[in-house]
C-alpha positions in Angstrom: 31.8 29.7 -37.1 35.4 28.5 -37.4 37.5 29.2 -40.4 37.5 25.6 -41.6 36.7 25.2 -45.3 33.0 25.0 -46.2 32.6 21.5 -47.6 29.1 22.2 -48.9 25.7 21.2 -47.9 23.2 18.6 -49.0 20.3 19.9 -51.0 21.6 23.5 -51.2 18.8 26.0 -50.5 18.5 29.8 -50.3 16.5 29.4 -47.1 17.9 31.2 -44.0 15.1 30.1 -41.7 16.5 26.6 -41.0 17.7 25.9 -37.4 17.4 24.2 -34.2 18.5 27.3 -32.2 17.0 30.8 -32.1 19.1 33.9 -31.8 19.0 37.6 -32.5 20.2 39.1 -35.7 22.7 41.4 -34.0 25.1 43.7 -36.0 26.5 47.2 -35.5 25.7 49.3 -32.5 22.8 48.6 -30.2 21.1 51.7 -31.3 21.3 50.6 -34.9 19.8 47.2 -34.3 16.4 46.4 -35.8 15.5 43.8 -33.2 14.2 41.5 -35.9 14.5 37.9 -34.7 14.2 34.8 -36.8 14.9 31.1 -36.8 18.5 31.3 -37.7 20.2 28.7 -39.9 22.6 26.5 -38.0 25.3 24.6 -39.9 26.3 21.2 -38.3 28.9 18.6 -39.2 26.9 15.6 -37.9 27.3 13.8 -41.3 31.0 14.7 -41.4 30.4 17.4 -44.0 29.1 20.9 -43.2 25.4 21.1 -43.9 22.3 22.9 -42.7 20.7 21.0 -39.9 17.3 21.0 -41.7 18.9 19.5 -44.8 20.2 16.2 -43.2 18.1 13.1 -42.5 19.4 12.7 -39.0 17.6 13.4 -35.7 20.0 16.0 -34.3 19.6 18.6 -31.5 22.3 21.4 -31.7 23.2 24.3 -29.5 25.4 27.1 -30.8 27.7 29.4 -28.9 25.2 32.1 -28.3 22.5 29.7 -27.0 25.1 27.9 -24.8 26.1 31.2 -23.2 22.6 32.7 -22.9 21.1 29.5 -21.2 24.1 29.2 -18.9 25.2 25.7 -19.9 28.3 24.6 -18.1 28.2 20.8 -17.9 26.3 17.8 -19.2 23.4 17.9 -16.7 22.7 21.5 -17.8 21.9 20.7 -21.4 20.9 17.0 -21.3 17.5 17.7 -19.9 16.7 19.6 -23.1 17.7 16.9 -25.6 14.8 14.5 -26.4 15.7 10.9 -26.0 18.8 11.6 -24.0 19.1 10.3 -20.4 21.9 9.8 -17.9 22.9 8.4 -14.6 25.4 10.5 -12.6 27.2 9.0 -9.6 30.0 11.6 -9.1 31.8 14.4 -11.0 33.2 12.6 -14.1 31.2 9.5 -13.4 28.3 9.8 -15.8 26.5 7.2 -18.0 25.0 8.7 -21.1 22.1 6.9 -22.9 20.3 7.6 -26.1 16.8 6.1 -26.7 16.9 3.7 -23.7 19.8 1.5 -24.9 21.2 0.6 -21.5 21.7 -2.8 -19.9 22.7 -1.7 -16.4 23.0 1.4 -14.3 26.3 0.0 -12.9 28.8 -1.9 -14.9 32.6 -2.4 -14.6 34.7 -2.7 -17.7 31.7 -2.6 -19.9 31.4 -0.8 -23.3 29.3 2.3 -23.5 26.2 2.3 -25.8 26.6 5.9 -26.7 29.8 7.9 -27.5 31.2 11.3 -26.7 33.4 13.2 -29.2 35.6 16.2 -28.3 36.2 17.8 -31.6 37.4 15.0 -33.9 38.3 12.3 -31.2 36.1 9.9 -29.3 36.7 10.2 -25.5 34.0 7.8 -24.4 34.3 6.0 -21.1 31.4 3.8 -20.0 29.9 5.1 -16.7 32.6 7.7 -16.3 32.4 10.0 -19.3 34.5 13.1 -19.1 32.5 16.3 -18.8 34.3 19.1 -20.6 33.4 22.5 -19.3 31.4 24.4 -21.9 33.7 27.5 -22.2 34.2 29.0 -25.6 32.4 26.1 -27.3 31.2 26.6 -30.9 28.5 23.9 -30.9 27.0 20.9 -29.2 25.5 18.3 -31.4 23.4 15.4 -30.0 22.9 12.8 -32.8 20.1 10.3 -31.8 20.0 6.7 -33.1 22.7 4.4 -34.2 25.7 6.2 -35.7 27.8 3.1 -36.3 28.6 3.9 -40.0 30.3 7.2 -39.5 31.3 7.1 -35.9 31.9 3.4 -35.1 32.3 1.5 -31.8 30.1 2.6 -28.8 28.1 5.0 -31.0 25.4 2.4 -30.9 22.5 4.5 -29.7 23.8 8.0 -30.4 26.7 10.4 -30.4 27.3 13.5 -28.4 29.7 16.0 -30.0 31.4 18.9 -28.3 33.0 21.2 -30.9 35.3 24.0 -29.7 35.7 27.4 -31.2 38.8 27.7 -33.5 41.1 30.7 -33.9 39.8 33.5 -36.3 42.6 35.2 -38.3 40.4 38.1 -39.4 40.0 40.0 -36.2 41.1 40.4 -32.6 38.5 39.4 -30.0 38.5 38.7 -26.3 36.2 38.6 -23.3 36.3 38.0 -19.5 33.3 36.7 -17.5 32.6 36.2 -13.8 29.7 34.5 -12.0 28.8 34.5 -8.4 26.1 32.0 -7.1 24.4 30.9 -3.9 22.6 27.6 -3.4 19.5 27.7 -1.3 20.5 25.8 1.9 24.0 25.3 0.6 27.2 27.3 0.0 28.4 30.0 -2.4 30.2 29.3 -5.6 32.0 31.2 -8.4 33.0 30.8 -12.0 35.7 32.9 -13.8 36.7 32.4 -17.4 38.2 34.3 -20.3 39.2 34.1 -24.0 41.5 36.0 -26.2 41.8 35.5 -30.0 44.9 37.1 -31.6 45.5 37.3 -35.4 49.2 37.2 -36.3 49.1 38.3 -39.9 46.3 37.3 -42.3 47.1 33.6 -42.3 47.8 32.7 -38.7 45.9 33.1 -35.4 45.9 31.9 -31.9 43.1 31.5 -29.4 43.5 30.9 -25.7 40.8 30.1 -23.1 41.0 29.6 -19.4 38.6 29.0 -16.5 38.3 28.2 -12.8 35.0 27.5 -11.2 33.8 26.1 -7.9 30.4 24.5 -7.8 29.2 25.0 -4.2 28.4 22.1 -1.9 24.8 21.4 -0.7 25.0 18.0 1.0 25.6 17.8 4.8 27.4 14.8 6.4 25.3 14.3 9.5 26.0 12.6 12.8 25.2 8.9 13.0 26.4 5.7 14.7 28.3 3.0 12.8 26.3 0.1 11.3 27.3 -2.0 14.3 26.6 0.7 16.8 30.1 0.8 18.4 31.3 4.3 17.3 30.1 7.4 15.5 31.2 9.7 12.7 31.5 12.9 14.7 35.0 13.4 13.3 33.7 13.7 9.8 30.5 15.7 10.4 30.5 18.8 8.1 28.1 21.0 6.1 28.2 21.3 2.3 30.7 18.5 1.8 30.2 18.0 -2.0 31.8 21.1 -3.5 33.6 20.6 -6.8 36.3 22.8 -8.4 37.0 22.9 -12.1 40.3 24.3 -13.6 41.3 24.2 -17.2 42.2 25.9 -20.4 42.7 25.6 -24.1 45.3 26.9 -26.5 44.6 26.7 -30.3 46.4 27.8 -33.4 45.1 28.1 -36.9 47.3 28.5 -40.0 46.1 29.0 -43.6 49.2 28.6 -45.8 47.1 28.7 -49.0 43.6 29.5 -49.9 42.8 25.7 -50.0 44.6 24.5 -46.8 43.8 25.0 -43.2 45.8 23.6 -40.3 44.3 23.6 -36.8 46.2 22.5 -33.7 44.6 22.4 -30.2 45.7 21.5 -26.7 43.1 21.2 -23.9 43.4 20.5 -20.2 40.8 20.1 -17.4 41.1 19.1 -13.8 38.1 18.3 -11.6 38.5 18.1 -7.8 35.5 16.9 -5.9 34.8 16.5 -2.2 32.8 13.3 -2.5 30.0 12.1 -4.7 27.3 14.7 -3.8 24.7 12.1 -3.2 22.3 11.4 -0.4 22.0 8.2 1.6 18.5 6.7 0.9 17.9 3.2 2.0 19.6 0.1 3.4 20.5 -3.2 1.8 17.4 -4.9 3.2 15.1 -2.2 1.7 14.6 -0.3 4.9 15.2 3.5 5.2 18.3 5.0 6.8 16.5 7.4 9.2 19.8 9.3 10.1 20.0 10.9 6.6 17.2 13.2 5.4 16.9 15.8 2.7 20.3 17.0 1.4 22.0 14.8 4.0 24.3 11.7 3.9 26.1 9.5 6.4 29.8 8.8 5.9 32.4 7.5 8.2 35.4 8.7 6.1 36.3 11.7 4.0 35.6 11.2 0.3 37.3 12.8 -2.6 37.6 12.6 -6.4 40.3 13.9 -8.7 39.9 13.7 -12.5 42.6 15.2 -14.8 42.7 14.9 -18.6 44.3 16.6 -21.5 43.9 16.3 -25.3 46.3 17.2 -28.1 44.8 17.5 -31.6 45.8 18.3 -35.2 43.5 18.7 -38.1 44.5 19.4 -41.7 41.7 20.4 -44.2 42.6 20.7 -47.9 40.4 21.5 -50.9 42.0 19.5 -53.7 39.5 20.6 -56.3 38.2 17.0 -56.9 37.5 16.5 -53.2 37.8 17.9 -49.7 40.4 16.0 -47.7 40.4 16.0 -43.9 43.2 14.4 -41.9 43.0 14.4 -38.1 45.1 13.1 -35.3 44.6 13.3 -31.6 46.0 12.0 -28.3 43.9 11.9 -25.1 45.2 11.1 -21.6 43.1 10.9 -18.5 44.0 10.0 -14.8 41.2 9.6 -12.3 41.2 8.7 -8.7 38.6 8.4 -6.0 38.6 7.6 -2.3 35.2 6.4 -1.1 33.8 5.4 2.3 33.0 1.7 2.3 32.0 1.1 5.9 28.4 0.3 5.0 29.4 -1.9 2.0 31.8 -4.1 4.0 29.6 -4.3 7.1 26.4 -5.4 5.3 28.4 -7.9 3.3 29.8 -9.2 6.6 26.2 -9.5 7.8 25.2 -11.3 4.7 28.1 -13.7 5.0 27.2 -14.6 8.6 23.6 -15.3 7.6 24.6 -17.7 4.7 24.5 -21.4 5.3 27.9 -21.6 3.6 29.8 -18.8 5.3 32.5 -17.2 3.1 34.9 -16.2 5.9 36.6 -13.8 3.6 34.0 -11.2 4.7 34.2 -11.9 8.5 35.7 -8.7 9.9 34.6 -9.5 13.4 31.5 -7.3 13.6 31.6 -3.5 13.2 34.0 -2.2 10.5 36.3 0.7 11.1 37.8 2.9 8.4 36.3 0.9 5.5 37.7 2.4 2.3 37.6 1.9 -1.5 40.3 3.5 -3.6 40.3 3.4 -7.4 43.0 4.7 -9.8 42.3 4.7 -13.6 44.8 5.7 -16.3 43.6 6.0 -19.9 45.5 6.7 -23.1 43.9 7.0 -26.5 45.4 7.7 -30.0 43.1 8.5 -32.9 43.8 9.0 -36.6 41.0 9.6 -39.1 41.3 10.5 -42.8 38.3 11.2 -44.9 37.6 12.5 -48.4 34.4 14.2 -49.3 33.2 15.1 -52.8 32.9 18.9 -53.3 29.5 20.7 -53.3 28.3 20.7 -56.9 24.6 21.6 -57.6 24.9 20.1 -61.1 26.0 16.7 -59.8 23.4 14.0 -59.0 25.7 12.2 -56.4 27.9 13.0 -53.4 30.1 10.8 -51.4 32.4 10.4 -48.5 35.0 7.7 -47.8 37.3 7.4 -44.7 39.8 5.4 -42.7 39.8 5.3 -38.9 42.3 4.0 -36.4 42.2 4.1 -32.6 44.3 2.5 -29.8 43.0 2.8 -26.3 44.9 1.6 -23.2 43.3 1.4 -19.8 44.9 0.5 -16.5 42.9 0.3 -13.3 44.2 -0.3 -9.8 41.5 -0.9 -7.2 42.0 -1.6 -3.5 39.6 -1.9 -0.5 40.0 -2.7 3.1 39.5 -1.6 6.7 41.3 -1.2 10.0 39.3 -4.1 11.5 41.0 -6.7 9.2 44.2 -7.5 11.1 43.5 -10.4 13.5 40.0 -11.0 12.1 38.6 -14.3 10.7 38.9 -12.7 7.3 42.6 -12.3 7.6 43.0 -15.8 8.9 41.0 -17.1 6.0 43.0 -15.2 3.4 46.2 -16.7 5.0 44.6 -20.1 4.6 44.0 -19.4 0.9 47.7 -18.5 0.6 48.7 -21.8 2.2 46.2 -23.7 0.0 47.5 -22.2 -3.2 51.1 -22.7 -2.3 51.0 -26.3 -1.2 48.1 -27.8 -3.2 49.3 -28.6 -6.7 45.7 -28.9 -7.9 44.5 -25.6 -6.5 42.2 -24.0 -9.1 43.1 -20.5 -7.8 46.0 -20.3 -10.2 48.4 -17.3 -10.0 51.4 -18.4 -12.0 54.1 -18.1 -9.4 54.8 -19.5 -5.9 52.4 -18.1 -3.4 53.8 -16.1 -0.5 53.1 -17.5 3.0 52.5 -16.5 5.7 51.1 -13.0 4.8 51.9 -10.1 7.1 49.3 -7.9 8.8 47.7 -5.3 6.6 44.4 -3.3 6.3 44.2 -4.3 2.6 41.3 -6.8 2.2 41.1 -6.9 -1.6 43.1 -5.5 -4.6 42.7 -5.8 -8.3 44.5 -4.6 -11.4 42.8 -4.5 -14.8 45.0 -3.9 -17.9 43.5 -3.7 -21.4 44.5 -2.5 -24.9 42.0 -2.2 -27.7 43.0 -1.6 -31.4 40.2 -0.5 -33.8 40.7 -0.2 -37.6 37.8 0.8 -39.8 37.0 1.8 -43.4 33.7 3.6 -43.9 31.8 5.4 -46.6 28.5 7.0 -47.4 27.0 8.0 -50.8 24.0 9.9 -51.9 22.3 9.8 -55.3 19.6 12.1 -56.5 17.0 10.3 -58.7 15.2 13.5 -59.1 15.4 17.0 -57.7 13.3 15.9 -54.8 14.2 12.3 -54.3 17.5 11.0 -52.9 18.8 7.6 -51.7 21.7 7.1 -49.3 23.8 4.0 -48.9 26.7 3.5 -46.6 28.7 1.0 -44.5 31.5 0.5 -42.1 33.9 -2.4 -42.0 35.8 -2.8 -38.8 38.3 -5.0 -37.1 38.9 -5.1 -33.3 41.7 -6.7 -31.4 41.9 -6.5 -27.6 44.2 -7.8 -24.9 43.1 -7.9 -21.4 44.7 -9.1 -18.1 43.3 -8.9 -14.6 45.0 -9.8 -11.4 42.9 -10.2 -8.2 44.1 -10.7 -4.7 44.3 -9.4 -1.2 46.6 -8.8 1.9 48.7 -6.3 -0.1 51.9 -5.7 1.8 52.9 -2.4 0.2 51.3 0.4 -1.7 51.0 -1.5 -4.9 50.3 -5.2 -5.7 53.4 -7.5 -5.7 53.0 -11.0 -7.0 55.9 -12.2 -4.9 54.6 -11.0 -1.5 50.8 -10.7 -1.7 47.9 -13.1 -1.9 47.1 -13.6 -5.6 43.8 -15.3 -6.4 43.9 -14.8 -10.1 46.3 -13.9 -12.9 44.5 -14.6 -16.2 44.9 -13.0 -19.6 42.3 -12.9 -22.4 42.6 -12.1 -26.0 39.8 -11.4 -28.5 39.5 -10.4 -32.1 36.6 -9.9 -34.4 35.6 -8.1 -37.6 32.2 -7.1 -39.0 30.3 -4.8 -41.3 27.5 -2.3 -40.5 25.2 -1.2 -43.3 23.1 1.9 -43.6 20.4 2.9 -46.1 18.0 5.8 -46.4 15.5 7.5 -48.5 14.8 11.3 -48.5 11.9 13.0 -50.2 11.8 16.8 -50.3 8.2 18.0 -50.5 9.4 21.6 -51.1 12.3 23.9 -50.2 11.2 23.8 -46.5 9.9 20.3 -45.9 11.4 16.8 -46.1 10.5 13.3 -45.0 12.9 10.4 -44.6 13.3 6.8 -43.7 16.6 5.4 -42.3 17.8 1.9 -41.7 21.0 1.9 -39.6 23.0 -0.2 -37.2 25.3 0.4 -34.3 27.5 -1.9 -32.2 29.5 -2.3 -29.0 32.8 -4.1 -29.3 33.0 -7.6 -27.8 35.9 -8.9 -25.7 37.3 -11.5 -23.4 36.6 -12.4 -19.8 39.4 -12.5 -17.3 39.4 -13.6 -13.7 39.5 -16.6 -11.5 39.9 -20.0 -13.1 37.3 -21.5 -10.8 34.7 -19.1 -12.2 32.1 -20.0 -14.9 33.6 -17.3 -17.0 36.9 -19.1 -17.2 35.5 -22.0 -19.2 32.7 -21.9 -21.8 32.3 -18.1 -21.6 35.8 -16.8 -22.1 34.8 -14.5 -24.9 31.7 -12.5 -25.9 30.9 -10.9 -29.2 29.7 -7.4 -30.3 26.0 -6.7 -29.7 24.1 -5.0 -32.5 21.3 -2.4 -32.5 19.1 -2.4 -35.6 17.2 0.8 -36.2 14.2 1.6 -38.4 13.3 5.3 -38.3 10.8 7.6 -40.0 11.3 11.3 -39.7 10.2 14.7 -41.0 11.7 18.2 -40.9 9.3 20.9 -41.7 8.8 24.7 -41.7 5.4 26.5 -41.4 4.0 30.1 -41.2 6.4 31.6 -43.7 9.3 30.0 -41.9 8.4 31.3 -38.4 7.5 27.8 -37.1 9.7 24.8 -37.4 8.7 21.2 -36.4 10.9 18.2 -36.6 9.8 14.7 -35.6 11.0 11.1 -35.7 9.5 7.7 -34.8 11.6 4.6 -34.5 11.6 0.8 -33.8 14.9 -0.8 -32.7 15.9 -4.3 -32.0 18.9 -4.9 -29.7 20.4 -8.3 -30.3 22.9 -10.4 -28.2 23.1 -7.8 -25.5 26.3 -7.8 -23.5 25.2 -8.4 -19.9 27.5 -8.4 -16.9 26.7 -11.2 -14.4 28.1 -12.3 -11.1 29.2 -15.9 -10.8 26.3 -17.6 -9.0 28.6 -19.6 -6.6 28.2 -17.7 -3.3 31.8 -18.2 -2.4 33.2 -16.7 -5.6 32.8 -13.1 -6.4 33.7 -12.9 -10.1 32.1 -10.7 -12.8 31.9 -11.6 -16.4 30.1 -10.7 -19.7 27.8 -12.9 -21.8 25.7 -12.2 -24.9 22.2 -12.5 -23.5 19.3 -11.6 -24.0 17.5 -9.3 -26.5 15.4 -6.2 -26.3 13.0 -4.0 -28.3 12.8 -0.2 -28.1 10.0 1.9 -29.6 9.5 5.6 -29.4 9.1 9.0 -31.0 10.6 12.5 -30.6 9.5 15.9 -31.7 11.0 19.4 -31.4 9.6 22.8 -32.4 10.7 26.4 -32.6 8.2 29.3 -33.1 8.9 33.0 -33.6 5.4 34.7 -33.5 6.8 38.3 -33.6 9.9 40.4 -33.1 9.8 40.1 -29.3 8.9 36.4 -28.6 10.8 33.2 -29.2 9.2 29.9 -28.2 10.4 26.3 -28.4 10.1 22.8 -26.9 10.6 19.1 -27.3 8.9 15.9 -26.3 10.0 12.2 -26.4 8.5 8.9 -25.5 10.6 5.7 -25.1 9.4 2.2 -24.4 12.5 0.0 -23.9 12.2 -3.6 -22.6 13.4 -7.2 -22.7 11.5 -8.7 -25.6 11.8 -12.4 -25.0 12.1 -14.6 -22.0 15.5 -16.4 -22.1 17.6 -18.4 -19.7 21.4 -18.5 -19.3 22.5 -20.9 -16.6 21.0 -19.7 -13.3 19.9 -16.4 -14.9 16.5 -15.7 -16.5 15.6 -12.6 -18.5 11.8 -12.0 -18.4 9.9 -10.6 -21.3 8.7 -7.1 -20.5 11.4 -6.2 -18.0 12.2 -2.4 -18.6 15.7 -1.3 -19.5 17.2 1.0 -16.9 18.0 4.7 -16.6 15.8 5.9 -19.4 12.5 7.8 -18.5 9.3 6.9 -20.3 8.4 10.5 -21.1 10.7 13.5 -21.4 9.7 17.1 -22.3 11.0 20.6 -22.4 9.5 24.1 -23.1 11.2 27.5 -23.3 10.2 31.0 -23.9 12.3 34.2 -24.4 11.1 37.7 -24.5 13.3 40.5 -25.9 12.2 44.0 -25.0 11.9 46.5 -27.8 13.5 49.3 -25.8 17.0 49.9 -24.5 18.2 50.2 -20.9 21.7 51.7 -20.3 22.5 51.1 -23.9 21.6 47.4 -23.8 18.7 45.3 -24.8 16.8 43.7 -21.9 15.6 40.1 -22.2 13.8 37.5 -20.0 13.8 33.8 -20.4 12.2 30.7 -18.8 13.2 27.1 -19.4 11.2 24.1 -18.2 12.0 20.4 -18.3 10.2 17.3 -17.3 11.9 13.9 -16.8 9.6 10.9 -16.4 9.8 7.8 -14.2 12.6 5.2 -14.8 14.3 2.4 -13.0 17.9 2.3 -11.8 18.8 -1.3 -12.8 17.8 -4.2 -15.0 15.8 -6.7 -13.0 17.9 -9.6 -11.8 21.1 -8.7 -13.5 22.9 -6.0 -11.5 26.5 -7.2 -10.8 26.7 -5.7 -7.3 27.2 -7.7 -4.1 24.1 -7.2 -1.9 22.2 -5.4 -4.6 18.5 -4.8 -4.2 15.7 -5.2 -6.9 15.2 -2.4 -9.4 14.2 0.9 -7.7 11.9 3.4 -9.3 13.4 6.8 -9.9 10.6 9.3 -9.6 9.7 11.9 -12.2 10.7 15.5 -11.7 10.2 19.0 -13.1 12.9 21.7 -13.3 12.4 25.4 -14.1 15.2 27.9 -14.8 14.6 31.7 -15.0 17.0 34.3 -16.4 16.7 38.0 -17.0 19.5 40.2 -18.4 20.9 43.0 -20.5 22.8 42.4 -23.7 25.0 45.1 -25.2 27.7 45.2 -27.8 30.6 45.2 -25.4 29.0 43.8 -22.2 26.2 41.7 -20.8 24.8 41.0 -17.4 22.4 38.2 -16.4 20.6 37.4 -13.1 19.4 33.8 -12.9 17.4 31.5 -10.6 18.0 27.8 -11.5 15.6 25.2 -10.2 13.1 27.8 -9.3 10.8 25.6 -7.2 13.7 23.7 -5.6 12.9 20.3 -7.0 14.8 17.2 -6.0 15.4 15.3 -9.2 16.4 11.7 -8.7 19.2 11.5 -11.3 20.5 8.1 -10.2 20.0 5.7 -7.3 23.1 3.7 -6.9 23.3 0.2 -5.3 27.1 0.2 -5.4 27.7 0.7 -1.6 25.1 -1.5 0.0 23.3 1.5 1.4 21.6 3.1 -1.6 23.0 6.5 -2.5 20.8 8.9 -4.5 22.4 11.5 -6.8 20.2 14.6 -7.2 20.3 17.8 -9.2 21.5 21.1 -7.6 18.9 22.8 -5.4 17.6 26.2 -6.1 20.5 28.5 -7.0 20.6 32.3 -7.3 23.4 33.9 -9.4 24.7 36.9 -11.3 26.9 36.7 -14.4 28.8 39.7 -16.0 30.8 39.5 -19.2 33.0 42.2 -20.7 34.1 42.1 -24.3 37.1 43.6 -25.9 37.6 44.0 -29.6 
């Protein structure tokens, strides 16, 4: 636990058998331990006040420090498979879509809002389709809140919230550890992971805590020999084994100051860099639905080197003050992220050339003269985010019948994206001639709809740049929120809350081609579009709930809640359908009706939590491609609507001192609920929403031996997860040139085994992840014309050793 002030819990109870995680009651020397194990109470801050997880009417899965370390969680894909109702689509390191309860409208979207949010301590760091993946080193707790969290967490927390809470400095004692891991992938390369932490008290009121890590996740995908799509050359220059290794480097420095008994000041600085050699996906099928026979298991075909670099840092300050009449929390944070990828686009450009040739109206912009050499796609994205939140919570008072929380939230997020694509076949091709014709047309035709705002350069010089785009946006969010509880009786409570918000956004996109330098220049390059868009809206999200406590251990509840994604404005070419009647789109709203229960049985040795829900998703923001075959322009519209039904259950059971058992199961049925038409597009009733599996389950068992070995307690653990069938896209609506119909993503089973020794000052663990070497289809991407399938890591053997110093 951190040294933050205890803000009290709802329905205070003497129970200490309330939890989501199971851990050993360890104190003193190993010889003095009594080995008694129990379902330990876990305190969470999901409701923005500290409370026992079993005392809040929210569907939450939480993992504490000990469980994160014992289960070897490093990144999102390690723990996501054990959270019911949570799914994801991963395209590359730092390129992950996170979805709770099936609320997804596309596997691939550009510039879209996320339907679920990610918090790092007190700040949202959400990025649709490219969420940061903080390394889980010295983390206090993970909390996965399922269902709309719009009242307390706001925009993009529409279907759920994932919170990563770091350990804070402890002024009461010195503590440190170092840890090293070596691993070997079956059929792949070797990897390593080194990390360390030191906590230093400086007096009894001040402490600092520093954490650092460096890890290399070994590669396991081979780039194999193949001829180009047109058959005129091969990729022998780029053939290599285990091309998808990824290196993580980062650290955290935190300071905590307690100037008085009622005030705590926490300051944190975090940094992480991810360097990846490609996506780590396999080539699967071609744009026409046939299979690429050159690429087999753990193989891909690329005609260029690929790489990804993702750097981010966060600065945060939190002041907590107990005023006597309320607990005041003031937080401020700044987040900065720079990402860049360089991808092979030979397949993408060649198959779009083929499609262009076959069309009755031939868009010559794609005519590269046949085979494509050195086709590339480069994307640079810079993000800045400032967040301020102030909230006041009534103090814990068993004699009071009511409790409340009110808060103010402000966030400004700026995004700037620079994308470019091209190939070495462009100079002298029909595509280059056609782009020069467009430059002439725009310059000399006063009625040209391809407006750019300044005189068009003509003629354009030779270049390998076929297309470029810049996207600039700034979103300001202001909100006031509150939540209040009133106890009618000792067992019956009602909750009411709401959030008023106002959003203002400025967007500008510039699209063009034939870039003459290293960055777009409106005076020298072809500019097809230079269009701004402004949008503003405000709204109110209500929340209401009823809790009934059957006894000290059992409760049932009903919750009505809403979540939303911010609307915006469409930018792009003035000859597009999105430049006229559809210049703006509004927030879409998710309405949730949820029944739940949190229970304890067998004298507190068995805990079962469950929830069932029905949700309606209104005015869904869908990204469409302009139906004109000559115009490639994306835009958003509010259309159509969906219904989502499902249930979730989790259990923990401690039959005796040696065994701990647990598991979860969830079922989700998410589909378009009404046939609707928008222009040339039709949404069909019953069409499944993408990414989310129908069934998901997990089981785990841990055995702690009742004898010592070398002064340590031996243990063995097995974790099993099942991910059911899903689809990779929403039928008829994927905004990708040359996209194929929805592809089924097969179900898969993963098993992880760990055996180790745990002593006071050291621990050692041998593990085998993915025991039966399953290929889990995490996401099948249509982005590059040839389908690329991201999979889980193959069977991995490893050994971890940690040394503690106190």
